[in-house]
C-alpha positions as CSV (number, residue, x, y, z in Angstrom):
1,X,0.0,0.0,0.1
2,X,1.4,3.4,-1.0
3,X,0.2,6.4,0.7
4,X,0.9,10.1,0.1
5,X,2.0,12.2,3.0
6,X,-1.1,14.3,2.4
7,X,-3.6,11.4,2.9
8,X,-3.5,11.7,6.6
9,X,-3.7,7.8,7.0
10,X,-0.9,5.9,8.6
11,X,0.7,3.2,6.5
12,X,-0.2,-0.4,7.1
13,X,2.0,-3.1,5.7
14,X,0.9,-6.6,5.3
15,X,3.1,-9.7,5.1
16,X,2.4,-9.9,1.4
17,X,4.0,-6.6,0.8
18,X,7.5,-8.0,1.4
19,X,9.5,-10.4,-0.8
20,X,9.5,-13.9,0.4
21,X,13.1,-15.0,1.6
22,X,14.2,-18.1,3.1
23,X,17.4,-18.6,5.0
24,X,18.7,-20.6,2.0
25,X,18.4,-17.5,-0.1
26,X,21.1,-15.8,2.1
27,X,23.4,-18.8,2.5
28,X,23.5,-20.0,-1.1
29,X,25.3,-18.1,-3.9
30,X,23.3,-17.6,-6.9
31,X,25.0,-18.7,-10.2
32,X,25.6,-16.2,-12.8
33,X,23.9,-16.3,-16.1
34,X,26.4,-18.7,-17.6
35,X,29.0,-16.1,-18.6
36,X,32.1,-15.1,-16.9
37,X,35.0,-13.2,-18.2
38,X,38.7,-14.2,-18.1
39,X,39.3,-11.4,-15.6
40,X,36.6,-12.7,-13.1
41,X,37.8,-16.3,-13.7
42,X,41.4,-15.1,-12.8
43,X,40.2,-13.1,-9.6
44,X,38.2,-16.1,-8.4
45,X,40.6,-18.9,-9.2
46,X,44.2,-17.6,-9.2
47,X,46.4,-18.1,-6.1
48,X,47.3,-15.0,-3.9
49,X,50.9,-15.3,-5.2
50,X,49.9,-15.3,-8.9
51,X,47.6,-12.3,-8.2
52,X,50.4,-10.3,-6.6
53,X,52.8,-11.2,-9.4
54,X,50.1,-9.9,-12.0
55,X,49.3,-6.8,-10.1
56,X,53.1,-6.0,-9.7
57,X,53.6,-6.2,-13.5
58,X,50.5,-4.1,-14.2
59,X,51.6,-1.4,-11.9
60,X,55.2,-1.4,-13.2
61,X,53.9,-1.0,-16.8
62,X,51.4,1.6,-15.7
63,X,54.2,3.5,-14.0
64,X,56.5,3.4,-17.0
65,X,53.7,4.8,-19.2
66,X,53.0,7.6,-16.9
67,X,56.7,8.5,-16.7
68,X,56.9,8.6,-20.5
69,X,54.1,11.0,-20.6
70,X,55.6,13.2,-18.0
71,X,58.9,13.2,-19.8
72,X,57.2,13.9,-23.0
73,X,55.3,16.9,-21.5
74,X,58.4,18.3,-20.0
75,X,60.3,18.0,-23.3
76,X,57.4,19.9,-25.1
77,X,57.4,22.6,-22.4
78,X,61.1,23.0,-22.6
79,X,60.9,23.4,-26.4
80,X,58.2,26.0,-26.2
81,X,60.2,28.1,-23.6
């Protein structure tokens, strides 16, 4: 039952107004719709050591790219001055 604030009536809720959940709904993981990405598979199944190794490599490559961008910007700024 949906009431507007101006109706002056108090809201009453019935048991039927709420979704029916059982304890099983909270304890059992629901399966996905049959598709998982390679990234999600890696995150779920890789060991901690493997995740750390991959994360370290990603961070090193990202840092190298950022440093190249910074050096390039400094070079352009010095050429303009």
